[in-house]
N, C-alpha and C positions, 0 to 999 in steps of 0.2 A: 669526535665522541667515541668513547670506548665502553664496552659492557664490562661490569665487574662480575665476579663469581656469583652464581645464583644461589639463594637460600633454599629454593625448592624449584621444581619444574614449572611451577605456576607463577612464580615471581621472577621477573627480569629487572636487573638493575643497570642503569645506563648513566654514565658520568659525562657531564659537558663542562669542562673548566671546574669551577667551583659548585656547580649545580649537579644534583643527583636525581634522576627520575626512577622511581620504583613502580613498575607496571605490573598489576596484579591481573592475570588472566583467569576468567571464571566461566562456568557454565551457568546459564541463566535459570536453570531448574534443578540446582544442586545444593543440598544442606551443606556439604562440605565447602562449597564456594562461599556460602554465607560466613561460615567460621573463619575461612581464610582471609576474607576481606576484613572482618572484625579484628582479628588477631594482628593482621599486618599494620593496620592504622593505629591500634593501641601501642604496638611495640615500637613502631618507627617514630611516632609523634612528629609527623611532618609539619611543614609550614603551611601547606595546602593540600587538599584532596580533589582530585579531578574525577568525575564520574561520567559514565557513558549513558547520560540521559539528557533530554531537552526538557524545557519548562513544562511542556504539555504532558509528557509522559511521566514526569516527577509528580505533578499534580494529581494525575490519575492514580498512580501507585500510592501516594500519600493519603488520599480520600477514599481509595478503593472504589472509585466511581468513574471508570474509564470512558463509558458512553452515556451515562444517564444525563449528563448536562449537554449532551450534543444537540445542536440545532440542525436537525435533519434537513429542515426545508432550505436553510442557507447552504448546506452542503450540496443539495440538488441544483440550487440556482447557480452555484459556481461550477458546476459540471464535475464535482469531485466524488461523485457516487461510486465510480469504479475503483478509485484508489481506496476509498473507505472499505469497500468490500474485500480487497486485497489485505488491508490492515486487519479487518475482522478475522479473516482466514488465518493470517499468521498468529495473531493473538490467541485464536482458539487452539491452533496446533501446539503453541507453547504451554497453554493451560492444561491440555491433554496430557503432556509429558510431566508437567508439575504436579498434576492431581495424582498420577501414579507414584510419584516420588514424595508426596507430601509437602511440596514446596511451591509457593506461587511464583510465576515468572517474574524476574527481576527483584527478587527479595534481597540478594546480596547488593544490589545497587542501592536500594532504598535503606538497607542497613548500614551501608557505608556513610550515607548522609547522617544518620542517627548517631553513629559512633563518632563521626567528626564533630557534630553539634555538642555531643556529651563531653567531649574532650576540649572544647573551646577551639577547634580547628576550623577555619573557613574552608568552604567547599564550593567548587565550580561545577555546574551542569555543562558539559563540554560537547554534547552530541549536536548534530544538526537537527533543526526542526523536522519531526517526523513527516509532516505534511509536505515539506519540500522534498524530502528524500523520496517518498512514494510517488509524487507527481513527476519528478525527474526520472524515476525508474518507468513508470507508466508510459510517459511520453516517448521513452526510448524504444518502445516496441511497436510493431506493426499490429493491425487488427487481429490477424491470425496468430501472432505470437502471444497477444494478450489472452485470446482464447486457450491456447496451449498452456499458458502460465496458470490460469485459473483452474483448468482441468487438472494439472499436475498437483498443484496445491491442495485441491479437493481430495484427491486420491490419497495424498499423505494424511489428510485430516481424518478419513474415514478408515484408515488402517487400524486394526485392532491389536497390533503388536504390543505386548507388554515390555516395559522398560525397567530394568533393575538398577541398582546403584553401581553394579559393575559396568554398565554401558556408559556411566558418566565419564569414564576415562576417555572414551572416544568423543563424547560431546566436548570435553574440555580442550580437545585439540582445535575445535572451532565451535563458535556459539551455534545456537539452533538455527539462526537465520543462514549462517555459513554452511551449515550441515545440509539444509534444505537445497541450497544453491549447488553444492557439490553433487547431490543426488540428481539433480536436473541435468547435470553435465555441462557439455559445451554448447547446449542449445541457446543459452541466453548470455552471450559475452557482454552485451550492452547492459543487461541488468546487473551482472556482477560488478561491472565498472562503477555503477551508480550505488549499489547497496554496500559493497565492501571496499573497493579501492578509493572512491571518493571519500568515504567516511573515515577510512584509515588516515588519509592526508588531512582531513578536517580535525579529527580528533587529535592527531600529533601536533597540529599547529596550535590548537587551543591548550593542549598540555604544555607546550613550549611557551606560550604566552602567559601561563599562570604565574602569579607573583609568589616568590619564594625560592629559597636554595634547595630545599628537599621537598619533592613533590611525590605523593602516592596517587597513582591512576588506576582506578578500578574499571575494567573494560571486559567485554567478551573475548574469550580466548582466541576466537578466530581473527580478532583484530590486532593481536599482539605482534605478529611478524611484520605486518605493514607499518604499525607505529614504531616498532623498534628500528626498522630500516630507515624511516623518515628521520627519526631523532638522531640516529648515528651519522647519517650523511648530512644533517642540518638542512634537510630539503624543506624549503618554505612553500607554503600554500596560500593561494589567494582566496580568503574565506568569502569575500563578497561575491566572487565569481561562482563559488560553489553553492551559494544561497540563491542564485538567480534561476528562475524557471526559463529554460530555453525557448526562444520563439519558434513558431512553426516554420520550417524550411519552405523555400519558394515552391518546391515540387508538391509539398503537402497542400499548400494553399491552391495550386492549380488543380490538384486532384479533387479537393473539396468543391470546387466550383465547376467541374466538368460535368457533373450529373445535371444540375440545373440548366446550365447552358445547352447540353444535349437535348434535354426534355423540352424546355420551352422553345428552343430553336427548331426542333422536329415538329412540335405542334404548330408553330407558325408556318412552317413550310407546308404542312398539310393543309392548313387553311388557305394558303396562297394557291396550291395546286388543285384542292379538291373543294374548297368552299368552307364557309363558316360552320355549317352543320357537322362536317367531317371533323374540323378541329375541336369542336365542343365535344363530339363523341370520344375523341382521343383523350381529351382532358378528364372526362368521366372514367374512361378505362384506367388512367393513371391513378385517379382518386380511389377507385375500388381496388385496384391491385396492390396499393400501399396501405389503404385504410383498413380493408377487411382482415388481412393477416395480422396487423398490428392489434386490431380489436380481438382477434382470436387469441393472441398472445396474452392480452389482459385477462381474458376469460379463463385461459389455461392457469393463470396465476391466482384465480379466484378473487380478482380485483372488484372493487366497488362498481356497480353497473355504470355510474357516471364516469368512472375512470375508463371503462371500455369505450364509452361514447367519446370521451376526450381523445382516446387514441385513434378512434376511427376518423374523427375530424382533423386531427393534428398531423397524422401521418403524411397526407398529400402535400402539405405545406412544408413541414419539417424536413422531409426528404429532398426539398429543393433549396435548402440552406445548409451550408457547413457549420453554421454558428450554433445550432440547436437541434437536438435529436428527439424523435418521438419518445424514446425511452425516458428521457429526462422530463418531458412534459407530462407523461403519464404517471411516472413516479412522484412528481410533485403534487399531481391531482390526488393520487392515492394516499400521500403523507397528510394532506389536508382533510380528506374525506374520512380516512380511518387512521388517526395518528397512533403511533405505537405507544404502548403502556410502559411505565418505568420498569415493572418487573420484567418486561420482555428484553429490556436492555441488559438486565442483570443475568438472565439466562441465555443470552445470545451465543456464548461459547458452546454450551451443551446442546442447544438447539441447532446450531450450524452443522454439528457433526452428525445429526440424525435427519436425513433428507425428509422423512415423514413429518417432521415438525416445522418444516419450512413455511408450509401454508397455514400453520396455526400461530406462528409468531408474526405479528404485524410489521415488525421491522424487516424481517427476512421476506415477508411478502412484498414489501416495497422494492427490495432488490430483485425479486422474481418479475414483478411488473416491469421494472427497468430492462431486465435481461430479455424477457420473452417478447415484449413489444418491440425492442430494438431488433430482435432476430426476425420478427414478423415484418417490420418495416424494410429491413434489409432484403429479405426475400421478395418483397413486393416491388422493390426498385428493379430487380433483375426481371421479374415477370412483366411489370408494366413497361419497362424499356423495351423489351422484346416485342410486346404487343403494339406499341406505338410505332416501332420500326416497321413492323409487318404492315401496319396501316398506311405507312408512307409509301410503300411499294405496291 
């Protein structure tokens, strides 16, 4: 494959035999990118248009309801609350930039679909399901890396720096997500591999598989170099492998069961050496050490009183199983007892960027319950474990 001379810095042409791929690199919050995508499709009149969207994101943009139809309880049951929080933060960051520039994030992608439909050109949604991308990214990080990532994203969200149209030239060298990853630096190589490299390969393969001799692909500018390299080298990607959630490794499973084995084994040993009363006392110590901090976390989140009670009772049990965390149990209870309102889904972006509103928005309060009860339960594990070990000796 050989690239042909480019019509502009934002349009890359690649020939493969009798086929031609016209890759349009955009910034997701730029009016200029909206016009570029529209003009390219109208002038080129390709056989097919490929767009960097998955079905879920396309539906959200089309109906302008990205979160209103979300089944929050089902998200919590599946243990996907953390990835949803990352998605909300990233979406809010893009909306903040778009608000300053008068353009909603992803407008150029939605406009590409509209222009294609208006011209009778079929289009394909070529991106990987955002839920799979976020799950693979989240699972690639350790607990402390996840905390560092959230803190980094939140700091970017809270920045009050004004962005002008002149700054779009920098953003057009890489899309918003790519720009964020570059700011984070080399701290998250595994995250970059999932969010950028894997998606480059996925998008390139979907573009290659598109039906037609002339294809226009509208993607974030940060993906253009990777897509171009894959198309020029004719590098093939296994889409099925890129859509699978990787299983937990053996060391992760061993680590997950190490705490219950240690706690239960130590309490049994105390009972054997010191009697049943001593073992019962140690079990009560474990319950108090894990339950009280979890309940305090729920109280700090201004959770429903019954949610705090659920956290108190659930923490001693959930800390002894790697399958379920006290944060998920408490968040599910909070979602049932104080379900978020529709208007709170609509203002989530603005509320997320203002910490004072976290306690007022019921959806964000569910996240606070999840985070603070999880933190309390984790601290309780160390305190309770140390106290049980002291009782043993």
